[in-house]
LOZARO-481732 format. One line per 5 residues: number of its first residue (from 1); their letters; for each residue x, y, z of N, C-alpha, C. Coordinates in Angstrom, 2 decimals. Atoms other than C-alpha are relative to their C-alpha. Example, Ala and Ser with C-alpha at 12.3 -4.5 7.8 and 13.67 -1.06 7.14 Angstrom:
<sites>
1 = as = 0.89/-1.19/0.00/12.30/-4.50/7.80/0.90/1.20/0.00 ~ -0.82/-1.19/-0.06/13.67/-1.06/7.14/-0.77/1.09/0.73
</sites>
This chain:
<sites>
1 = xxxxx = 0.85/-1.18/0.00/0.00/0.00/0.00/0.89/1.23/0.00 ~ -0.82/-1.19/0.10/1.46/3.37/-0.98/-0.46/1.07/0.97 ~ 0.44/-1.03/-0.93/-0.66/5.50/1.29/-1.48/-0.06/0.23 ~ 1.41/-0.12/-0.31/-3.96/6.19/2.91/-0.29/1.46/0.26 ~ 0.43/-1.36/-0.30/-5.85/9.46/3.07/-0.45/0.06/1.44
6 = xxxxx = 0.43/-0.18/-1.37/-6.97/10.90/6.37/-1.34/-0.67/0.28 ~ 1.30/0.63/-0.19/-10.40/9.36/5.79/0.06/-1.52/-0.15 ~ -0.15/1.45/0.13/-8.98/5.83/5.41/-0.10/-0.49/-1.42 ~ 0.10/0.40/1.40/-9.24/5.85/1.60/1.32/-0.61/-0.48 ~ -1.17/0.70/0.51/-6.86/3.43/-0.06/0.36/0.52/-1.39
11 = xxxxx = -0.44/-0.52/1.29/-4.79/4.90/-2.94/0.63/-1.08/-0.87 ~ -0.72/1.01/0.76/-2.76/1.85/-3.95/0.09/-1.27/0.84 ~ -0.09/1.30/-0.66/-3.01/-1.82/-3.05/0.85/-0.90/-0.90 ~ -0.85/0.91/0.76/-0.44/-4.41/-4.11/-0.29/-1.44/0.37 ~ 0.15/1.44/-0.23/-0.56/-8.19/-4.44/0.99/-0.70/-0.92
16 = xxxxx = -0.85/0.82/0.86/1.51/-10.98/-5.94/-0.87/-0.90/-0.85 ~ 0.69/0.90/0.92/0.33/-12.97/-8.95/1.04/-0.59/-0.93 ~ -0.96/0.53/0.96/1.91/-14.64/-11.95/0.85/1.14/-0.53 ~ -0.93/-1.05/0.37/4.99/-12.67/-12.84/0.47/-0.10/-1.44 ~ -0.57/0.05/1.34/6.99/-11.96/-15.98/0.53/-1.40/-0.28
21 = xxxxx = -0.41/1.36/0.33/7.67/-15.23/-17.77/-0.88/-1.02/0.70 ~ 0.95/0.86/-0.72/4.67/-16.68/-15.84/0.60/-0.63/1.25 ~ -0.54/0.48/-1.27/6.75/-17.10/-12.67/-1.12/0.07/1.04 ~ 1.15/0.00/-0.91/4.04/-18.17/-10.19/0.26/0.79/1.27 ~ -0.05/-0.74/-1.25/3.38/-15.76/-7.35/1.10/1.02/0.08
26 = xxxxx = -1.11/-0.95/-0.08/6.19/-13.37/-8.33/-0.28/1.31/-0.73 ~ 0.30/-1.23/0.72/4.44/-10.68/-10.35/-0.68/1.01/0.91 ~ 0.60/-1.05/-0.80/3.66/-7.41/-8.61/-1.21/0.55/-0.74 ~ 1.24/-0.54/0.56/0.06/-6.36/-9.24/-0.44/1.17/0.88 ~ 0.47/-1.17/-0.74/-1.54/-3.05/-8.25/-1.45/0.30/-0.37
31 = xxxxx = 1.34/-0.51/0.29/-5.05/-1.65/-7.96/-0.25/1.21/0.89 ~ 0.36/-1.21/-0.73/-6.54/1.61/-6.81/-0.23/1.13/-0.98 ~ 0.37/-1.10/0.90/-7.66/4.96/-8.21/1.18/0.65/-0.71 ~ -1.15/-0.62/0.65/-4.10/6.05/-9.09/0.71/-0.94/-0.96 ~ -0.65/0.99/0.85/-3.22/2.89/-11.05/-0.55/0.11/-1.42
36 = xxxxx = 0.48/-0.04/1.37/-3.38/3.28/-14.85/-0.51/-1.37/-0.44 ~ 0.52/1.26/0.52/-5.49/0.64/-16.58/-0.66/0.25/-1.36 ~ 0.56/-0.10/1.34/-6.81/-0.07/-20.04/-1.19/-0.91/-0.18 ~ 1.17/0.81/0.32/-9.54/-1.96/-21.80/0.32/-1.49/0.12 ~ -0.16/1.45/-0.14/-10.09/-5.71/-21.47/0.85/-0.56/-1.14
41 = xxxxx = -0.86/0.65/0.98/-7.46/-7.79/-23.25/1.23/0.80/-0.36 ~ -1.17/-0.84/0.29/-4.96/-4.91/-23.47/1.10/-0.23/1.02 ~ -1.13/0.22/-0.91/-1.56/-4.72/-21.76/-0.23/0.50/1.41 ~ 0.28/-0.53/-1.34/-3.01/-2.76/-18.83/-1.39/-0.38/0.48 ~ 1.35/0.40/-0.39/-6.25/-4.67/-18.45/0.01/-0.57/1.41
46 = xxxxx = 0.08/0.54/-1.35/-7.31/-5.38/-14.86/-0.46/-1.46/-0.01 ~ 0.46/1.38/-0.13/-7.79/-8.97/-13.73/-1.38/0.00/0.65 ~ 1.34/0.14/-0.58/-11.03/-10.27/-12.17/-0.17/0.71/1.33 ~ 0.07/-0.69/-1.29/-10.17/-8.57/-8.85/0.35/1.48/-0.13 ~ -0.32/-1.41/0.21/-9.27/-5.21/-10.42/1.47/0.33/0.05
51 = xxxxx = -1.44/-0.25/-0.04/-5.48/-5.64/-10.19/0.56/0.09/-1.41 ~ -0.70/-0.16/1.27/-3.23/-4.53/-13.06/1.44/-0.46/0.20 ~ -1.37/0.49/-0.09/0.06/-6.34/-13.66/0.97/1.16/-0.25 ~ -0.98/-1.07/0.13/3.08/-4.05/-13.25/1.14/-0.37/-0.94 ~ -1.14/0.44/0.79/5.54/-6.16/-15.24/1.25/-0.19/0.83
56 = xxxxx = -1.15/0.14/-0.89/7.85/-6.26/-12.22/-0.09/-1.32/0.77 ~ -0.06/1.18/-0.86/8.99/-9.36/-10.33/0.21/0.47/1.42 ~ -0.14/-0.34/-1.41/8.67/-9.20/-6.58/-0.06/-1.27/0.82 ~ 0.00/1.13/-0.93/9.32/-11.59/-3.74/-0.22/0.54/1.40 ~ 0.18/-0.45/-1.38/8.21/-11.35/-0.11/1.35/0.06/0.72
61 = xxxxx = -1.19/-0.12/-0.82/10.91/-10.16/2.26/-0.14/-0.98/1.15 ~ 0.06/1.01/-1.05/11.74/-12.98/4.66/-0.23/0.64/1.36 ~ 0.31/-0.49/-1.33/10.24/-12.40/8.09/-1.01/1.14/0.02 ~ 0.99/-1.07/0.04/7.68/-9.84/6.92/-1.18/-0.40/-0.87 ~ 1.20/0.28/0.79/4.10/-10.21/5.71/-0.28/1.11/-1.00
66 = xxxxx = 0.41/-1.17/0.77/3.90/-6.70/4.21/1.06/0.52/-0.98 ~ -1.05/-0.57/0.84/7.26/-6.03/2.52/0.33/-0.90/-1.18 ~ -0.38/0.71/1.21/8.20/-7.00/-1.02/1.32/0.56/-0.51 ~ -1.26/-0.41/0.59/11.59/-6.91/-2.69/-0.15/-0.12/-1.52 ~ 0.09/0.02/1.46/11.59/-5.96/-6.38/1.29/-0.52/-0.60
71 = xxxxx = -1.14/0.46/0.77/13.89/-7.76/-8.78/-0.05/0.71/-1.34 ~ 0.01/-0.86/1.18/14.91/-5.50/-11.65/1.06/-0.39/-1.00 ~ -0.96/0.05/1.08/16.62/-5.76/-15.00/0.33/1.45/-0.31 ~ -0.33/-1.41/0.18/18.53/-2.46/-15.33/-0.23/0.52/-1.42 ~ 0.22/-0.44/1.38/17.92/-2.39/-19.09/-1.48/0.04/-0.37
76 = xxxxx = 1.44/-0.12/0.23/14.12/-2.52/-18.72/-0.58/1.02/0.96 ~ 0.71/-0.97/-0.82/12.06/0.39/-17.50/-1.45/-0.46/0.06 ~ 1.39/0.39/-0.18/8.58/-0.25/-16.13/-0.80/1.26/0.30 ~ 0.73/-1.25/-0.12/6.29/2.69/-16.70/-1.48/-0.27/-0.26 ~ 1.43/0.19/0.14/2.56/2.41/-16.08/-0.40/-1.41/-0.34
81 = xxxxx = 0.32/1.39/0.26/2.62/-1.37/-16.26/0.57/-0.53/-1.31 ~ -0.60/0.42/1.25/4.50/-1.48/-19.57/1.52/-0.07/0.15 ~ -1.46/0.12/-0.01/8.08/-2.72/-19.94/0.54/0.66/-1.26 ~ -0.58/-0.74/1.11/10.22/-0.49/-22.15/1.51/-0.24/0.02 ~ -1.45/0.20/0.10/13.74/-1.30/-23.36/0.70/1.34/0.07
86 = xxxxx = -0.72/-1.25/-0.18/16.09/1.43/-22.17/0.76/0.38/-1.27 ~ -0.76/-0.29/1.22/18.21/1.13/-25.34/-0.89/0.60/-1.08 ~ 0.93/-0.56/0.97/15.11/1.88/-27.44/-0.23/1.49/0.27 ~ 0.17/-1.40/-0.35/14.56/5.13/-25.53/1.27/0.79/-0.28 ~ -1.27/-0.67/0.31/18.25/5.99/-25.85/0.02/0.41/-1.47
91 = xxxxx = -0.02/-0.25/1.45/17.95/5.71/-29.64/-0.98/1.13/-0.36 ~ 0.98/-1.05/0.29/14.80/7.86/-29.72/0.52/1.37/0.43 ~ -0.46/-1.28/-0.52/16.31/10.60/-27.56/1.24/0.49/-0.76 ~ -1.21/-0.37/0.75/19.64/10.52/-29.46/-0.35/0.56/-1.38 ~ 0.38/-0.46/1.34/17.77/11.15/-32.72/-0.53/1.43/-0.01
96 = xxxxx = 0.47/-1.38/-0.07/16.58/14.55/-31.50/1.06/0.92/-0.60 ~ -0.98/-0.82/0.70/18.23/17.22/-33.68/0.82/0.94/0.90 ~ -0.73/-0.91/-0.87/19.34/19.35/-30.72/1.06/-0.64/0.87 ~ -0.90/0.69/-0.92/21.48/16.67/-29.02/1.18/-0.63/-0.72 ~ -1.15/0.78/0.46/24.99/15.33/-29.56/-0.13/-1.45/0.46
101 = xxxxx = 0.20/1.33/-0.56/24.11/12.37/-27.33/-1.10/0.09/1.04 ~ 1.06/0.05/-1.01/21.33/11.30/-24.99/-0.19/-1.43/0.45 ~ 0.31/1.33/-0.54/20.31/8.38/-22.80/-1.08/0.14/1.05 ~ 1.03/-0.02/-1.03/17.43/7.48/-20.54/0.53/-0.59/1.29 ~ -0.21/0.65/-1.29/17.52/6.61/-16.89/-1.31/0.12/0.76
106 = xxxxx = 1.27/0.02/-0.72/14.78/5.95/-14.38/0.23/0.13/1.49 ~ 0.06/-0.04/-1.46/13.96/6.69/-10.79/-1.31/-0.65/0.41 ~ 1.21/0.74/-0.39/11.46/4.49/-8.93/-1.13/0.94/0.43 ~ 1.21/-0.73/-0.37/7.92/5.74/-8.44/-1.03/-1.04/0.45 ~ 0.93/0.99/-0.57/5.37/3.91/-6.27/-1.26/-0.18/-0.84
111 = xxxxx = 1.24/0.10/0.76/2.49/4.63/-8.63/0.24/-0.54/-1.40 ~ -0.17/0.41/1.40/3.81/4.29/-12.20/1.12/-1.01/-0.20 ~ -1.10/0.96/0.12/6.79/2.01/-11.49/1.32/0.71/-0.15 ~ -1.21/-0.79/0.25/9.56/4.15/-13.03/-0.40/1.34/-0.59 ~ 0.08/-1.30/0.66/9.72/7.83/-13.82/1.16/0.05/-0.97
116 = xxxxx = -1.02/0.00/1.04/11.61/8.25/-17.06/0.63/1.38/-0.12 ~ -0.77/-1.23/0.15/14.35/10.86/-17.35/0.95/-0.18/-1.18 ~ -1.00/0.04/1.07/16.77/11.74/-20.14/1.19/0.85/0.42 ~ -1.23/-0.76/-0.11/20.37/12.76/-19.75/0.36/0.41/-1.41 ~ -0.25/-0.48/1.36/21.22/14.94/-22.75/1.27/0.83/-0.06
121 = xxxxx = -1.15/-0.85/0.31/24.34/16.49/-24.25/-0.44/0.87/-1.17 ~ 0.50/-0.84/1.08/23.10/19.49/-26.23/1.11/0.37/-0.99 ~ -0.93/-0.51/0.99/24.73/20.61/-29.46/0.37/1.42/0.39 ~ -0.41/-1.37/-0.36/26.79/23.79/-28.91/-0.88/1.05/-0.68 ~ 0.79/-1.10/0.52/24.68/26.90/-29.31/-1.45/-0.33/-0.28
126 = xxxxx = 1.38/0.41/0.26/21.43/24.92/-29.63/-0.82/0.17/1.28 ~ 0.88/-0.03/-1.17/18.62/25.87/-27.26/-0.74/-1.33/0.10 ~ 0.72/1.26/-0.20/17.02/22.77/-25.76/-1.04/0.20/1.09 ~ 1.05/-0.04/-1.01/13.85/22.26/-23.78/-0.73/-1.34/-0.01 ~ 0.79/1.22/-0.09/11.70/19.40/-22.58/-1.17/0.07/-0.97
131 = xxxxx = 1.12/-0.16/0.93/8.82/20.80/-24.61/0.42/-0.30/-1.43 ~ -0.49/0.26/1.36/10.93/20.72/-27.80/0.25/-1.49/-0.21 ~ -0.22/1.44/0.11/11.94/17.10/-27.10/-1.34/-0.73/-0.13 ~ 1.33/0.62/0.09/8.29/16.12/-26.50/-0.62/0.23/-1.37 ~ 0.55/-0.31/1.32/7.25/17.88/-29.72/0.67/-0.87/-1.07
136 = xxxxx = -0.73/0.82/0.96/9.98/16.09/-31.69/-0.47/-1.46/0.07 ~ 0.42/1.40/-0.16/8.94/12.70/-30.27/-1.43/-0.20/-0.52 ~ 1.37/0.10/0.54/5.25/13.35/-31.05/0.02/-0.01/-1.52 ~ -0.09/-0.06/1.46/6.18/14.28/-34.63/0.54/-1.30/-0.59 ~ -0.53/1.29/0.44/8.02/10.94/-34.89/-0.99/-1.14/0.25
141 = xxxxx = 1.03/1.01/-0.27/4.85/9.11/-33.77/0.29/-0.84/1.24 ~ -0.37/0.72/-1.22/6.33/8.06/-30.42/-1.13/0.12/1.02 ~ 1.06/0.01/-1.02/3.77/7.05/-27.78/0.40/0.88/1.18 ~ -0.31/-0.92/-1.10/3.54/9.58/-24.92/0.71/-0.64/1.19 ~ -0.63/0.63/-1.17/4.57/7.04/-22.26/1.49/-0.25/-0.21
146 = xxxxx = -1.43/0.16/0.26/8.00/6.79/-23.95/0.77/1.32/0.11 ~ -0.64/-1.31/-0.16/8.70/10.50/-23.45/0.47/0.17/1.43 ~ -0.49/-0.18/-1.37/10.80/11.52/-20.47/-0.85/1.01/0.78 ~ 0.70/-0.95/-0.86/9.19/13.27/-17.52/0.82/1.28/0.16 ~ -0.93/-1.13/-0.13/12.26/15.51/-17.25/1.29/-0.35/-0.73
151 = xxxxx = -1.33/0.29/0.51/15.71/15.88/-18.71/1.02/0.83/0.74 ~ -1.11/-0.63/-0.68/19.07/16.84/-17.31/1.13/0.14/-1.01 ~ -1.14/-0.19/0.90/21.91/18.38/-19.32/1.27/-0.50/0.70 ~ -1.26/0.54/-0.51/25.22/16.55/-18.82/1.11/0.30/-1.00 ~ -1.15/-0.25/0.89/28.73/16.99/-20.26/0.20/-1.14/-0.99
156 = xxxxx = -0.19/1.19/0.85/28.88/13.42/-21.62/-0.85/-1.14/0.53 ~ 0.71/1.23/-0.37/26.91/10.18/-21.62/1.06/-1.09/0.10 ~ -1.01/1.06/-0.13/29.10/7.37/-20.25/-0.41/-1.27/-0.77 ~ 0.22/1.22/0.79/29.40/4.37/-22.60/1.14/-0.98/0.28 ~ -1.07/1.00/-0.11/31.33/1.09/-22.36/0.66/-0.15/-1.37
161 = xxxxx = -0.76/0.20/1.24/33.71/-0.17/-25.07/-0.88/-0.42/-1.17 ~ 0.91/0.44/1.07/30.77/-1.67/-27.01/-1.06/1.04/-0.33 ~ 0.95/-1.07/0.27/28.80/1.59/-26.95/-1.25/-0.01/0.87 ~ 1.17/0.06/-0.89/26.24/0.53/-24.30/0.10/1.10/1.06 ~ 0.05/-1.05/-1.01/25.15/3.27/-21.91/0.27/-0.61/1.38
166 = xxxxx = -0.28/0.41/-1.38/26.56/2.92/-18.40/-0.93/0.79/0.92 ~ 1.04/-0.74/-0.72/23.39/3.90/-16.54/0.37/0.31/1.45 ~ -0.41/-0.28/-1.38/24.89/3.58/-13.05/0.88/1.25/0.06 ~ -0.86/-1.19/0.03/27.55/6.13/-13.97/-0.80/1.26/-0.34 ~ 0.84/-1.14/0.34/24.97/8.40/-15.58/-0.80/0.47/1.21
171 = xxxx = 0.75/-0.36/-1.20/22.85/8.30/-12.43/0.89/0.69/1.03 ~ -0.92/-0.64/-0.96/25.89/9.16/-10.28/0.33/1.42/-0.46 ~ -0.33/-1.32/0.53/26.65/12.10/-12.58/-1.13/1.00/0.23 ~ 1.12/-0.93/-0.16/23.16/13.55/-12.31/-0.42/0.06/1.46
</sites>
């Protein structure tokens, strides 16, 4: 549960169900008025009890009935119940005409799973803004949930020898 209002209203309830890869009892499910959901049969469709799968694996913390430990793949972002490949977002953000380089990173959010951010290296003399990036992505036909919530200007995006983004280093930099 993420919180209760002063009147006892429940905002978010969690449960375990079948997880990613159909791992029994390891999928984190959520329900409540703040949980995004879609139509029946869609990726965000609620189950018979109103829970929506988050796409995250979770296991109970030993010795506690109420705590769950999330197991994460650092190259997958989970936003609103949808899993998004981080490298795909990197490519989208890098294609923006105002950037020399760009990469996504995420910070956990109890409601949507991950808040998506972009680290960007702007081209010299180019004005950049989040609104301009959102407009560019819309013009490319990119779904709104793939757009970053915010962006941070950085001097360089750290990459390994194969060109993969080093997200831990990027997070430390920002």
